[in-house]
SEPAMAR-256305 format. One line per 10 residues: number of its first residue (from 1); their letters; for each residue x, y, z of C-alpha. Coordinates in nm, 2 decimals. Example, Ala and Ser with C-alpha at 12.3 -4.5 7.8 and 13.67 -1.06 7.14 Angstrom:
// SEPAMAR-256305
1) AS) 1.23:-0.45:0.78 | 1.37:-0.11:0.71
//
This chain:
// SEPAMAR-256305
1) LPTGLATLLL) -1.38:-0.79:0.22 | -1.49:-0.43:0.20 | -1.51:-0.23:0.52 | -1.83:-0.31:0.72 | -1.86:-0.67:0.60 | -1.76:-0.88:0.90 | -1.86:-1.22:0.75 | -1.61:-1.49:0.71 | -1.66:-1.67:0.37 | -1.51:-2.01:0.31
11) YSFQVHCIST) -1.48:-2.14:-0.05 | -1.37:-2.48:-0.15 | -1.28:-2.59:-0.50 | -1.09:-2.86:-0.68 | -0.88:-2.82:-1.00 | -0.87:-3.10:-1.26 | -0.60:-3.10:-1.52 | -0.49:-3.35:-1.78 | -0.13:-3.48:-1.76 | -0.01:-3.30:-2.07
21) EFTMRKHGGE) -0.06:-2.97:-1.89 | 0.23:-3.03:-1.65 | 0.59:-3.04:-1.77 | 0.79:-3.08:-2.09 | 1.04:-3.30:-1.92 | 0.97:-3.67:-1.94 | 1.03:-3.74:-1.57 | 0.90:-3.40:-1.44 | 0.64:-3.35:-1.18 | 0.78:-3.09:-0.93
31) KGVPFRVQID) 0.73:-2.79:-1.16 | 0.36:-2.76:-1.13 | 0.12:-2.55:-1.34 | 0.04:-2.20:-1.21 | -0.32:-2.08:-1.22 | -0.48:-1.75:-1.10 | -0.79:-1.80:-0.90 | -1.02:-1.50:-0.86 | -1.34:-1.48:-0.65 | -1.58:-1.20:-0.75
41) TFKENENGEY) -1.86:-1.11:-0.51 | -2.18:-0.95:-0.64 | -2.50:-0.83:-0.47 | -2.83:-0.98:-0.58 | -3.09:-0.71:-0.68 | -3.47:-0.73:-0.66 | -3.49:-0.92:-0.99 | -3.25:-1.19:-0.88 | -2.97:-1.06:-1.09 | -2.61:-1.02:-0.97
51) TEHLHSASCQ) -2.51:-0.69:-1.12 | -2.36:-0.48:-0.83 | -1.99:-0.57:-0.79 | -1.90:-0.57:-0.42 | -1.55:-0.72:-0.40 | -1.28:-0.92:-0.58 | -0.99:-1.12:-0.44 | -0.73:-1.35:-0.60 | -0.43:-1.57:-0.55 | -0.20:-1.78:-0.76
61) IKVFKPKGAD) -0.21:-2.16:-0.71 | 0.01:-2.43:-0.85 | -0.13:-2.77:-0.95 | 0.09:-3.07:-0.93 | 0.06:-3.44:-1.01 | -0.01:-3.62:-0.68 | 0.34:-3.77:-0.63 | 0.50:-3.45:-0.77 | 0.32:-3.24:-0.51 | 0.46:-3.46:-0.23
71) RKQKTDREKM) 0.81:-3.44:-0.37 | 0.78:-3.06:-0.42 | 0.68:-3.01:-0.06 | 0.96:-3.23:0.07 | 1.23:-3.06:-0.14 | 1.10:-2.71:-0.06 | 1.11:-2.80:0.32 | 1.46:-2.93:0.28 | 1.58:-2.62:0.10 | 1.42:-2.39:0.36
81) EKRTPHEKEK) 1.58:-2.58:0.65 | 1.93:-2.51:0.49 | 1.87:-2.14:0.48 | 1.99:-1.90:0.74 | 1.73:-1.72:0.96 | 1.81:-1.40:0.78 | 1.73:-1.56:0.44 | 1.41:-1.72:0.57 | 1.27:-1.37:0.65 | 1.24:-1.31:0.28
91) YQPSYETTIL) 0.98:-1.58:0.24 | 0.62:-1.61:0.35 | 0.54:-1.89:0.59 | 0.33:-2.18:0.47 | -0.03:-2.22:0.58 | -0.30:-2.49:0.55 | -0.53:-2.24:0.38 | -0.47:-1.96:0.12 | -0.57:-1.61:0.20 | -0.68:-1.43:-0.12
101) TEVKRFLLVT) -0.54:-1.08:-0.18 | -0.77:-0.80:-0.28 | -0.80:-0.70:-0.64 | -0.84:-0.33:-0.72 | -1.16:-0.25:-0.90 | -0.99:-0.07:-1.18 | -0.79:-0.38:-1.27 | -1.10:-0.60:-1.32 | -1.15:-0.72:-1.68 | -1.43:-0.95:-1.79
111) ISVHNF) -1.33:-1.20:-2.06 | -1.59:-1.40:-2.24 | -1.49:-1.72:-2.42 | -1.73:-1.87:-2.67 | -1.70:-2.20:-2.86 | -1.87:-2.21:-3.19
//
């Protein structure tokens, strides 16, 4: 959050996908589908409109089929256990929650999608 904002904000969301969005292989499931999640924070003005941009943060998530996610976590753990301590230093540790990284203001692009 921008300097001076000492509030901890917690967001919870769920991603729904159809099965055809996963993998080309017939028996896949560990590959996952990457998505970029971005949270934009705006300040409400006196008219109740959110026009003043305060902050943006984002992260990449991967969505798996339920059993595929369990397999992916298991194989990732096994691969990491086989690595040397020096090799393990190259990777970020796993966490229960995801910390979003700040998005620079000049990189923000608004895309509108309209169905006609």
